[in-house]
FIKOLGU-486954 format. One record per residue (C-alpha): residue in three letters; x, z, y. Coordinates in Angstrom, 1 decimal, m for minus. Last residue first. Example, Ala and Ser with C-alpha at 12.3 -4.5 7.8 and 13.67 -1.06 7.14 Angstrom:
<atom><r>ser</r><c1>13.7</c1><c3>7.1</c3><c2>m1.1</c2></atom>
<atom><r>ala</r><c1>12.3</c1><c3>7.8</c3><c2>m4.5</c2></atom>
end
This chain:
<atom><r>arg</r><c1>81.6</c1><c3>m39.5</c3><c2>m173.9</c2></atom>
<atom><r>leu</r><c1>82.5</c1><c3>m40.5</c3><c2>m170.5</c2></atom>
<atom><r>leu</r><c1>79.7</c1><c3>m42.6</c3><c2>m169.6</c2></atom>
<atom><r>gly</r><c1>77.3</c1><c3>m39.8</c3><c2>m170.4</c2></atom>
<atom><r>leu</r><c1>79.0</c1><c3>m37.5</c3><c2>m168.3</c2></atom>
<atom><r>ser</r><c1>78.6</c1><c3>m39.9</c3><c2>m165.5</c2></atom>
<atom><r>leu</r><c1>75.0</c1><c3>m40.5</c3><c2>m166.2</c2></atom>
<atom><r>ala</r><c1>74.2</c1><c3>m36.8</c3><c2>m166.2</c2></atom>
<atom><r>met</r><c1>76.4</c1><c3>m35.9</c3><c2>m163.3</c2></atom>
<atom><r>val</r><c1>74.4</c1><c3>m38.9</c3><c2>m161.3</c2></atom>
<atom><r>val</r><c1>70.9</c1><c3>m37.6</c3><c2>m162.5</c2></atom>
<atom><r>met</r><c1>71.8</c1><c3>m34.0</c3><c2>m161.4</c2></atom>
<atom><r>gly</r><c1>73.0</c1><c3>m34.8</c3><c2>m158.1</c2></atom>
<atom><r>gly</r><c1>70.1</c1><c3>m36.8</c3><c2>m157.6</c2></atom>
<atom><r>val</r><c1>67.5</c1><c3>m34.2</c3><c2>m159.0</c2></atom>
<atom><r>val</r><c1>69.2</c1><c3>m31.7</c3><c2>m156.6</c2></atom>
<atom><r>gly</r><c1>69.2</c1><c3>m34.3</c3><c2>m153.4</c2></atom>
<atom><r>val</r><c1>65.6</c1><c3>m34.9</c3><c2>m154.3</c2></atom>
<atom><r>ile</r><c1>64.9</c1><c3>m31.0</c3><c2>m154.1</c2></atom>
<atom><r>ser</r><c1>66.6</c1><c3>m30.9</c3><c2>m150.6</c2></atom>
<atom><r>leu</r><c1>64.8</c1><c3>m34.1</c3><c2>m149.4</c2></atom>
<atom><r>his</r><c1>61.3</c1><c3>m32.6</c3><c2>m150.3</c2></atom>
<atom><r>glu</r><c1>62.2</c1><c3>m29.4</c3><c2>m148.3</c2></atom>
<atom><r>glu</r><c1>63.5</c1><c3>m31.1</c3><c2>m145.3</c2></atom>
<atom><r>gly</r><c1>63.3</c1><c3>m28.0</c3><c2>m142.8</c2></atom>
<atom><r>phe</r><c1>67.0</c1><c3>m27.5</c3><c2>m142.5</c2></atom>
<atom><r>ser</r><c1>67.0</c1><c3>m24.2</c3><c2>m144.1</c2></atom>
<atom><r>arg</r><c1>65.9</c1><c3>m26.1</c3><c2>m147.5</c2></atom>
<atom><r>ala</r><c1>69.5</c1><c3>m27.2</c3><c2>m148.0</c2></atom>
<atom><r>ala</r><c1>71.1</c1><c3>m23.7</c3><c2>m146.9</c2></atom>
<atom><r>pro</r><c1>68.7</c1><c3>m22.0</c3><c2>m149.3</c2></atom>
<atom><r>leu</r><c1>69.8</c1><c3>m24.3</c3><c2>m152.2</c2></atom>
<atom><r>leu</r><c1>73.6</c1><c3>m24.3</c3><c2>m151.4</c2></atom>
<atom><r>glu</r><c1>73.9</c1><c3>m20.5</c3><c2>m151.1</c2></atom>
<atom><r>asp</r><c1>72.1</c1><c3>m18.3</c3><c2>m153.5</c2></atom>
<atom><r>leu</r><c1>71.1</c1><c3>m20.8</c3><c2>m156.2</c2></atom>
<atom><r>ser</r><c1>74.0</c1><c3>m23.2</c3><c2>m156.2</c2></atom>
<atom><r>ile</r><c1>76.9</c1><c3>m20.5</c3><c2>m155.5</c2></atom>
<atom><r>phe</r><c1>75.3</c1><c3>m18.5</c3><c2>m158.3</c2></atom>
<atom><r>val</r><c1>75.3</c1><c3>m21.4</c3><c2>m160.6</c2></atom>
<atom><r>met</r><c1>78.8</c1><c3>m22.1</c3><c2>m159.7</c2></atom>
<atom><r>ile</r><c1>80.1</c1><c3>m18.5</c3><c2>m160.3</c2></atom>
<atom><r>gly</r><c1>78.3</c1><c3>m18.2</c3><c2>m163.6</c2></atom>
<atom><r>ala</r><c1>79.9</c1><c3>m21.7</c3><c2>m164.9</c2></atom>
<atom><r>val</r><c1>83.3</c1><c3>m20.4</c3><c2>m163.5</c2></atom>
<atom><r>val</r><c1>82.9</c1><c3>m17.4</c3><c2>m165.9</c2></atom>
<atom><r>ala</r><c1>81.9</c1><c3>m19.4</c3><c2>m168.8</c2></atom>
<atom><r>leu</r><c1>84.9</c1><c3>m21.8</c3><c2>m168.2</c2></atom>
<atom><r>val</r><c1>87.2</c1><c3>m18.9</c3><c2>m168.1</c2></atom>
<atom><r>phe</r><c1>85.9</c1><c3>m17.5</c3><c2>m171.3</c2></atom>
<atom><r>gly</r><c1>86.4</c1><c3>m20.7</c3><c2>m173.1</c2></atom>
<atom><r>leu</r><c1>89.9</c1><c3>m21.2</c3><c2>m171.7</c2></atom>
<atom><r>val</r><c1>91.0</c1><c3>m18.0</c3><c2>m173.1</c2></atom>
<atom><r>ala</r><c1>89.5</c1><c3>m18.8</c3><c2>m176.4</c2></atom>
<atom><r>asp</r><c1>90.9</c1><c3>m22.3</c3><c2>m176.4</c2></atom>
<atom><r>asn</r><c1>94.3</c1><c3>m21.1</c3><c2>m175.6</c2></atom>
<atom><r>leu</r><c1>96.3</c1><c3>m20.2</c3><c2>m172.4</c2></atom>
<atom><r>phe</r><c1>99.0</c1><c3>m17.1</c3><c2>m172.8</c2></atom>
<atom><r>pro</r><c1>101.4</c1><c3>m17.8</c3><c2>m170.0</c2></atom>
<atom><r>leu</r><c1>99.2</c1><c3>m20.5</c3><c2>m168.3</c2></atom>
<atom><r>leu</r><c1>96.2</c1><c3>m18.1</c3><c2>m167.3</c2></atom>
<atom><r>val</r><c1>97.7</c1><c3>m15.6</c3><c2>m164.6</c2></atom>
<atom><r>leu</r><c1>100.1</c1><c3>m18.2</c3><c2>m163.1</c2></atom>
<atom><r>ala</r><c1>97.6</c1><c3>m21.1</c3><c2>m163.0</c2></atom>
<atom><r>ser</r><c1>94.7</c1><c3>m18.9</c3><c2>m161.9</c2></atom>
<atom><r>ile</r><c1>96.9</c1><c3>m17.7</c3><c2>m158.8</c2></atom>
<atom><r>gly</r><c1>97.4</c1><c3>m21.3</c3><c2>m158.1</c2></atom>
<atom><r>ala</r><c1>93.8</c1><c3>m22.3</c3><c2>m158.1</c2></atom>
<atom><r>gly</r><c1>92.8</c1><c3>m19.3</c3><c2>m155.8</c2></atom>
<atom><r>ile</r><c1>95.6</c1><c3>m20.4</c3><c2>m153.6</c2></atom>
<atom><r>pro</r><c1>94.0</c1><c3>m24.0</c3><c2>m153.7</c2></atom>
<atom><r>glu</r><c1>90.7</c1><c3>m22.6</c3><c2>m152.7</c2></atom>
<atom><r>ala</r><c1>91.9</c1><c3>m20.1</c3><c2>m150.1</c2></atom>
<atom><r>val</r><c1>93.5</c1><c3>m23.0</c3><c2>m148.1</c2></atom>
<atom><r>gly</r><c1>90.2</c1><c3>m23.8</c3><c2>m146.8</c2></atom>
<atom><r>ser</r><c1>89.5</c1><c3>m20.9</c3><c2>m144.5</c2></atom>
<atom><r>leu</r><c1>93.1</c1><c3>m21.7</c3><c2>m143.3</c2></atom>
<atom><r>phe</r><c1>92.0</c1><c3>m25.3</c3><c2>m142.3</c2></atom>
<atom><r>ser</r><c1>88.8</c1><c3>m24.2</c3><c2>m140.4</c2></atom>
<atom><r>trp</r><c1>90.7</c1><c3>m21.8</c3><c2>m138.5</c2></atom>
<atom><r>leu</r><c1>93.4</c1><c3>m24.4</c3><c2>m137.6</c2></atom>
<atom><r>phe</r><c1>91.0</c1><c3>m27.1</c3><c2>m136.6</c2></atom>
<atom><r>ala</r><c1>89.2</c1><c3>m24.8</c3><c2>m134.3</c2></atom>
<atom><r>lys</r><c1>92.6</c1><c3>m23.3</c3><c2>m133.0</c2></atom>
<atom><r>gly</r><c1>93.7</c1><c3>m26.9</c3><c2>m132.1</c2></atom>
<atom><r>arg</r><c1>90.6</c1><c3>m28.2</c3><c2>m130.6</c2></atom>
<atom><r>ser</r><c1>90.6</c1><c3>m25.6</c3><c2>m127.9</c2></atom>
<atom><r>gly</r><c1>87.8</c1><c3>m24.8</c3><c2>m125.6</c2></atom>
<atom><r>thr</r><c1>88.0</c1><c3>m21.1</c3><c2>m126.9</c2></atom>
<atom><r>ala</r><c1>84.1</c1><c3>m20.2</c3><c2>m127.5</c2></atom>
<atom><r>val</r><c1>82.6</c1><c3>m23.6</c3><c2>m127.9</c2></atom>
<atom><r>tyr</r><c1>85.7</c1><c3>m24.8</c3><c2>m130.2</c2></atom>
<atom><r>val</r><c1>85.6</c1><c3>m21.4</c3><c2>m132.3</c2></atom>
<atom><r>pro</r><c1>81.9</c1><c3>m22.0</c3><c2>m132.6</c2></atom>
<atom><r>ala</r><c1>82.1</c1><c3>m25.9</c3><c2>m133.8</c2></atom>
<atom><r>ser</r><c1>85.2</c1><c3>m25.2</c3><c2>m136.1</c2></atom>
<atom><r>val</r><c1>83.8</c1><c3>m22.5</c3><c2>m138.6</c2></atom>
<atom><r>ala</r><c1>80.5</c1><c3>m23.8</c3><c2>m139.2</c2></atom>
<atom><r>leu</r><c1>81.6</c1><c3>m27.3</c3><c2>m139.3</c2></atom>
<atom><r>gly</r><c1>84.4</c1><c3>m26.2</c3><c2>m141.8</c2></atom>
<atom><r>glu</r><c1>81.5</c1><c3>m24.6</c3><c2>m144.1</c2></atom>
<atom><r>pro</r><c1>79.4</c1><c3>m27.8</c3><c2>m143.5</c2></atom>
<atom><r>ile</r><c1>82.3</c1><c3>m29.8</c3><c2>m145.2</c2></atom>
<atom><r>asn</r><c1>83.0</c1><c3>m27.4</c3><c2>m148.0</c2></atom>
<atom><r>his</r><c1>79.4</c1><c3>m28.3</c3><c2>m149.8</c2></atom>
<atom><r>ile</r><c1>80.7</c1><c3>m31.7</c3><c2>m150.3</c2></atom>
<atom><r>ala</r><c1>84.1</c1><c3>m30.5</c3><c2>m151.5</c2></atom>
<atom><r>ile</r><c1>82.7</c1><c3>m28.4</c3><c2>m154.0</c2></atom>
<atom><r>ala</r><c1>80.6</c1><c3>m31.1</c3><c2>m155.4</c2></atom>
<atom><r>val</r><c1>83.7</c1><c3>m33.5</c3><c2>m155.5</c2></atom>
<atom><r>ala</r><c1>86.0</c1><c3>m30.8</c3><c2>m157.2</c2></atom>
<atom><r>ile</r><c1>83.3</c1><c3>m30.1</c3><c2>m159.9</c2></atom>
<atom><r>ala</r><c1>83.1</c1><c3>m34.0</c3><c2>m160.7</c2></atom>
<atom><r>ile</r><c1>87.1</c1><c3>m34.4</c3><c2>m160.4</c2></atom>
<atom><r>gly</r><c1>87.5</c1><c3>m31.3</c3><c2>m162.8</c2></atom>
<atom><r>leu</r><c1>85.1</c1><c3>m33.0</c3><c2>m165.4</c2></atom>
<atom><r>ser</r><c1>86.8</c1><c3>m36.3</c3><c2>m165.2</c2></atom>
<atom><r>pro</r><c1>90.2</c1><c3>m34.5</c3><c2>m165.8</c2></atom>
<atom><r>asp</r><c1>88.7</c1><c3>m32.3</c3><c2>m168.7</c2></atom>
<atom><r>lys</r><c1>89.4</c1><c3>m28.8</c3><c2>m170.0</c2></atom>
<atom><r>leu</r><c1>92.1</c1><c3>m28.1</c3><c2>m167.3</c2></atom>
<atom><r>ala</r><c1>90.3</c1><c3>m30.1</c3><c2>m164.8</c2></atom>
<atom><r>gly</r><c1>87.3</c1><c3>m27.8</c3><c2>m165.1</c2></atom>
<atom><r>ala</r><c1>89.7</c1><c3>m24.6</c3><c2>m164.9</c2></atom>
<atom><r>phe</r><c1>91.3</c1><c3>m25.8</c3><c2>m161.7</c2></atom>
<atom><r>ser</r><c1>88.0</c1><c3>m26.8</c3><c2>m160.1</c2></atom>
<atom><r>ala</r><c1>86.4</c1><c3>m23.4</c3><c2>m160.8</c2></atom>
<atom><r>met</r><c1>89.5</c1><c3>m21.2</c3><c2>m159.9</c2></atom>
<atom><r>gly</r><c1>89.6</c1><c3>m23.0</c3><c2>m156.6</c2></atom>
<atom><r>glu</r><c1>85.9</c1><c3>m22.0</c3><c2>m156.2</c2></atom>
<atom><r>pro</r><c1>86.8</c1><c3>m18.5</c3><c2>m156.8</c2></atom>
<atom><r>phe</r><c1>88.9</c1><c3>m18.5</c3><c2>m153.9</c2></atom>
<atom><r>asn</r><c1>86.5</c1><c3>m20.4</c3><c2>m151.4</c2></atom>
<atom><r>his</r><c1>84.2</c1><c3>m17.0</c3><c2>m151.1</c2></atom>
<atom><r>ile</r><c1>87.1</c1><c3>m15.3</c3><c2>m149.6</c2></atom>
<atom><r>gly</r><c1>87.8</c1><c3>m18.2</c3><c2>m147.2</c2></atom>
<atom><r>ile</r><c1>84.4</c1><c3>m18.5</c3><c2>m146.0</c2></atom>
<atom><r>gly</r><c1>84.1</c1><c3>m14.8</c3><c2>m145.4</c2></atom>
<atom><r>leu</r><c1>87.2</c1><c3>m15.0</c3><c2>m143.1</c2></atom>
<atom><r>ala</r><c1>86.1</c1><c3>m18.1</c3><c2>m141.4</c2></atom>
<atom><r>val</r><c1>82.7</c1><c3>m16.4</c3><c2>m140.8</c2></atom>
<atom><r>leu</r><c1>84.5</c1><c3>m13.4</c3><c2>m139.4</c2></atom>
<atom><r>leu</r><c1>86.2</c1><c3>m15.7</c3><c2>m137.2</c2></atom>
<atom><r>ser</r><c1>83.1</c1><c3>m17.2</c3><c2>m136.1</c2></atom>
<atom><r>thr</r><c1>81.6</c1><c3>m13.9</c3><c2>m135.2</c2></atom>
<atom><r>arg</r><c1>84.5</c1><c3>m12.8</c3><c2>m133.2</c2></atom>
<atom><r>leu</r><c1>84.6</c1><c3>m16.0</c3><c2>m131.4</c2></atom>
<atom><r>leu</r><c1>80.9</c1><c3>m15.7</c3><c2>m130.6</c2></atom>
<atom><r>ser</r><c1>81.2</c1><c3>m12.5</c3><c2>m129.3</c2></atom>
<atom><r>gly</r><c1>84.1</c1><c3>m13.8</c3><c2>m127.0</c2></atom>
<atom><r>lys</r><c1>82.1</c1><c3>m16.5</c3><c2>m125.7</c2></atom>
<atom><r>gly</r><c1>79.1</c1><c3>m14.5</c3><c2>m125.1</c2></atom>
<atom><r>ala</r><c1>76.1</c1><c3>m14.5</c3><c2>m127.3</c2></atom>
<atom><r>glu</r><c1>72.5</c1><c3>m15.9</c3><c2>m127.1</c2></atom>
<atom><r>asp</r><c1>73.0</c1><c3>m18.2</c3><c2>m123.9</c2></atom>
<atom><r>glu</r><c1>76.0</c1><c3>m19.4</c3><c2>m125.7</c2></atom>
<atom><r>thr</r><c1>73.9</c1><c3>m20.5</c3><c2>m128.5</c2></atom>
<atom><r>arg</r><c1>73.3</c1><c3>m19.6</c3><c2>m132.0</c2></atom>
<atom><r>his</r><c1>71.2</c1><c3>m21.3</c3><c2>m134.5</c2></atom>
<atom><r>arg</r><c1>73.9</c1><c3>m23.4</c3><c2>m136.1</c2></atom>
<atom><r>glu</r><c1>75.6</c1><c3>m20.1</c3><c2>m136.9</c2></atom>
<atom><r>ala</r><c1>73.1</c1><c3>m19.2</c3><c2>m139.6</c2></atom>
<atom><r>met</r><c1>74.4</c1><c3>m21.8</c3><c2>m141.8</c2></atom>
<atom><r>tyr</r><c1>77.4</c1><c3>m19.8</c3><c2>m142.2</c2></atom>
<atom><r>asp</r><c1>75.8</c1><c3>m16.7</c3><c2>m143.9</c2></atom>
<atom><r>his</r><c1>79.1</c1><c3>m15.5</c3><c2>m145.1</c2></atom>
<atom><r>pro</r><c1>78.6</c1><c3>m12.1</c3><c2>m146.6</c2></atom>
<atom><r>ile</r><c1>81.6</c1><c3>m9.8</c3><c2>m147.4</c2></atom>
<atom><r>leu</r><c1>80.5</c1><c3>m7.0</c3><c2>m149.8</c2></atom>
<atom><r>ala</r><c1>77.3</c1><c3>m8.2</c3><c2>m151.0</c2></atom>
<atom><r>asp</r><c1>78.8</c1><c3>m11.8</c3><c2>m151.4</c2></atom>
<atom><r>ile</r><c1>81.7</c1><c3>m10.4</c3><c2>m153.1</c2></atom>
<atom><r>leu</r><c1>79.5</c1><c3>m8.3</c3><c2>m155.5</c2></atom>
<atom><r>phe</r><c1>77.1</c1><c3>m11.2</c3><c2>m156.1</c2></atom>
<atom><r>met</r><c1>80.0</c1><c3>m13.4</c3><c2>m157.1</c2></atom>
<atom><r>gly</r><c1>81.4</c1><c3>m11.0</c3><c2>m159.7</c2></atom>
<atom><r>ala</r><c1>77.9</c1><c3>m10.5</c3><c2>m161.0</c2></atom>
<atom><r>met</r><c1>77.7</c1><c3>m14.3</c3><c2>m161.4</c2></atom>
<atom><r>gly</r><c1>80.8</c1><c3>m14.4</c3><c2>m163.2</c2></atom>
<atom><r>gly</r><c1>80.0</c1><c3>m11.7</c3><c2>m165.4</c2></atom>
<atom><r>phe</r><c1>76.3</c1><c3>m13.4</c3><c2>m166.2</c2></atom>
<atom><r>phe</r><c1>78.7</c1><c3>m16.3</c3><c2>m167.8</c2></atom>
<atom><r>ala</r><c1>81.2</c1><c3>m14.2</c3><c2>m169.4</c2></atom>
<atom><r>leu</r><c1>78.5</c1><c3>m12.1</c3><c2>m171.1</c2></atom>
<atom><r>his</r><c1>76.7</c1><c3>m15.7</c3><c2>m171.9</c2></atom>
<atom><r>ser</r><c1>80.0</c1><c3>m16.7</c3><c2>m173.4</c2></atom>
<atom><r>arg</r><c1>80.6</c1><c3>m13.8</c3><c2>m175.3</c2></atom>
<atom><r>ala</r><c1>77.1</c1><c3>m14.0</c3><c2>m176.9</c2></atom>
<atom><r>phe</r><c1>77.1</c1><c3>m17.8</c3><c2>m177.9</c2></atom>
<atom><r>gly</r><c1>80.6</c1><c3>m17.8</c3><c2>m179.4</c2></atom>
<atom><r>ile</r><c1>84.1</c1><c3>m18.2</c3><c2>m178.2</c2></atom>
<atom><r>ala</r><c1>85.2</c1><c3>m21.7</c3><c2>m178.2</c2></atom>
<atom><r>gly</r><c1>82.1</c1><c3>m23.8</c3><c2>m178.7</c2></atom>
<atom><r>ile</r><c1>80.1</c1><c3>m21.4</c3><c2>m176.4</c2></atom>
<atom><r>ala</r><c1>82.6</c1><c3>m22.0</c3><c2>m173.7</c2></atom>
<atom><r>gly</r><c1>82.4</c1><c3>m25.7</c3><c2>m174.0</c2></atom>
<atom><r>gln</r><c1>78.3</c1><c3>m25.4</c3><c2>m173.9</c2></atom>
<atom><r>leu</r><c1>78.7</c1><c3>m23.1</c3><c2>m170.6</c2></atom>
<atom><r>leu</r><c1>81.0</c1><c3>m25.6</c3><c2>m169.1</c2></atom>
<atom><r>glu</r><c1>79.2</c1><c3>m28.9</c3><c2>m169.9</c2></atom>
<atom><r>val</r><c1>75.6</c1><c3>m28.8</c3><c2>m170.0</c2></atom>
<atom><r>phe</r><c1>74.7</c1><c3>m25.6</c3><c2>m168.1</c2></atom>
<atom><r>ser</r><c1>77.5</c1><c3>m25.4</c3><c2>m165.7</c2></atom>
<atom><r>val</r><c1>77.7</c1><c3>m29.3</c3><c2>m165.1</c2></atom>
<atom><r>leu</r><c1>73.9</c1><c3>m29.6</c3><c2>m164.4</c2></atom>
<atom><r>ile</r><c1>74.0</c1><c3>m26.7</c3><c2>m161.9</c2></atom>
<atom><r>met</r><c1>76.9</c1><c3>m27.9</c3><c2>m159.8</c2></atom>
<atom><r>val</r><c1>75.9</c1><c3>m31.4</c3><c2>m159.7</c2></atom>
<atom><r>gly</r><c1>72.4</c1><c3>m30.4</c3><c2>m158.6</c2></atom>
<atom><r>ala</r><c1>73.8</c1><c3>m28.0</c3><c2>m156.0</c2></atom>
<atom><r>ser</r><c1>76.1</c1><c3>m30.8</c3><c2>m154.7</c2></atom>
<atom><r>phe</r><c1>73.2</c1><c3>m33.3</c3><c2>m154.2</c2></atom>
<atom><r>gly</r><c1>71.0</c1><c3>m30.4</c3><c2>m152.6</c2></atom>
<atom><r>leu</r><c1>73.8</c1><c3>m30.0</c3><c2>m150.0</c2></atom>
<atom><r>thr</r><c1>73.9</c1><c3>m33.7</c3><c2>m149.5</c2></atom>
<atom><r>ala</r><c1>70.1</c1><c3>m34.2</c3><c2>m149.1</c2></atom>
<atom><r>ala</r><c1>69.4</c1><c3>m31.4</c3><c2>m146.8</c2></atom>
<atom><r>met</r><c1>72.5</c1><c3>m32.2</c3><c2>m144.6</c2></atom>
<atom><r>phe</r><c1>71.8</c1><c3>m35.9</c3><c2>m144.2</c2></atom>
<atom><r>arg</r><c1>68.2</c1><c3>m35.0</c3><c2>m143.3</c2></atom>
<atom><r>pro</r><c1>69.1</c1><c3>m32.2</c3><c2>m141.0</c2></atom>
<atom><r>gly</r><c1>71.3</c1><c3>m34.7</c3><c2>m139.0</c2></atom>
<atom><r>pro</r><c1>75.0</c1><c3>m34.4</c3><c2>m139.0</c2></atom>
<atom><r>lys</r><c1>76.7</c1><c3>m32.7</c3><c2>m136.0</c2></atom>
<atom><r>arg</r><c1>78.0</c1><c3>m34.9</c3><c2>m133.0</c2></atom>
<atom><r>val</r><c1>81.5</c1><c3>m36.0</c3><c2>m133.5</c2></atom>
<atom><r>leu</r><c1>84.9</c1><c3>m34.7</c3><c2>m132.4</c2></atom>
<atom><r>ile</r><c1>85.1</c1><c3>m31.0</c3><c2>m132.6</c2></atom>
<atom><r>gly</r><c1>82.5</c1><c3>m29.9</c3><c2>m135.2</c2></atom>
<atom><r>phe</r><c1>82.5</c1><c3>m33.1</c3><c2>m137.3</c2></atom>
<atom><r>leu</r><c1>86.4</c1><c3>m32.7</c3><c2>m137.3</c2></atom>
<atom><r>ser</r><c1>86.0</c1><c3>m29.3</c3><c2>m138.6</c2></atom>
<atom><r>gly</r><c1>83.7</c1><c3>m30.6</c3><c2>m141.3</c2></atom>
<atom><r>leu</r><c1>86.4</c1><c3>m32.9</c3><c2>m142.5</c2></atom>
<atom><r>thr</r><c1>88.9</c1><c3>m30.0</c3><c2>m142.4</c2></atom>
<atom><r>thr</r><c1>86.8</c1><c3>m28.0</c3><c2>m144.9</c2></atom>
<atom><r>ser</r><c1>87.7</c1><c3>m30.8</c3><c2>m147.3</c2></atom>
<atom><r>leu</r><c1>90.9</c1><c3>m28.8</c3><c2>m147.6</c2></atom>
<atom><r>gly</r><c1>89.4</c1><c3>m26.8</c3><c2>m150.4</c2></atom>
<atom><r>ala</r><c1>88.3</c1><c3>m29.9</c3><c2>m152.7</c2></atom>
<atom><r>leu</r><c1>91.8</c1><c3>m31.5</c3><c2>m151.9</c2></atom>
<atom><r>ala</r><c1>93.5</c1><c3>m28.5</c3><c2>m152.9</c2></atom>
<atom><r>ser</r><c1>91.6</c1><c3>m27.8</c3><c2>m156.0</c2></atom>
<atom><r>leu</r><c1>92.2</c1><c3>m31.5</c3><c2>m157.3</c2></atom>
<atom><r>ala</r><c1>95.8</c1><c3>m31.1</c3><c2>m156.6</c2></atom>
<atom><r>leu</r><c1>96.2</c1><c3>m28.0</c3><c2>m158.7</c2></atom>
<atom><r>ala</r><c1>94.3</c1><c3>m29.6</c3><c2>m161.6</c2></atom>
<atom><r>phe</r><c1>96.5</c1><c3>m32.4</c3><c2>m161.4</c2></atom>
<atom><r>gly</r><c1>99.7</c1><c3>m30.3</c3><c2>m161.5</c2></atom>
<atom><r>val</r><c1>98.2</c1><c3>m28.4</c3><c2>m164.4</c2></atom>
<atom><r>asp</r><c1>97.4</c1><c3>m31.6</c3><c2>m166.2</c2></atom>
<atom><r>gly</r><c1>101.0</c1><c3>m32.9</c3><c2>m165.6</c2></atom>
<atom><r>asn</r><c1>102.5</c1><c3>m29.8</c3><c2>m166.9</c2></atom>
<atom><r>met</r><c1>100.3</c1><c3>m29.8</c3><c2>m169.9</c2></atom>
end
């Protein structure tokens, strides 16, 4: 179990810190094109949705039953809704802002609020990759990859406006890094809380909650963000592609 826990924590850390890749895009290279962003965000949503319904929720039903699994599933969605309502993080909107629309001071304040919002939203994502890896290391890898893909544009959304506002690559990278650190922190807290009394029933409950969280993120955040790039067909192609790849990988592991 100790080795599994260490592996799960490492996966969560890698997924969370993928925001630093986005920060490098923001301060060193040109922003990825709309076609690339629409397809990759859609792909990430497809992976999350299929994993949630085919693997996580089904595993929870087997452990704690149909009714309790779905209560936990919708509870996870409700929890993410409350977080999103109280602390919104419309990170894709930042790409429409320019220095002409807002002064550097205003842009810096906005970008730091975006970083805070992303950090808080990353917290339950750390729980997701941790719980998935505890159930099955291969499943944990799939979830971590999907989360990492959608963390990259979040890092870009934090670093680019901070860099424009301050002219400092170091500050831009630091704030992006800090927003991603919330993910392994979420995994670590999950480990401290769950491990003392972890059993099949508790893990089943957590998997159902995680499934709800990931479906909410996919439908409320990833798909609208993918379609915001104006490449509607590419976004749905990305969703289907993510589902196909995830189904094939799950089939090969059985």
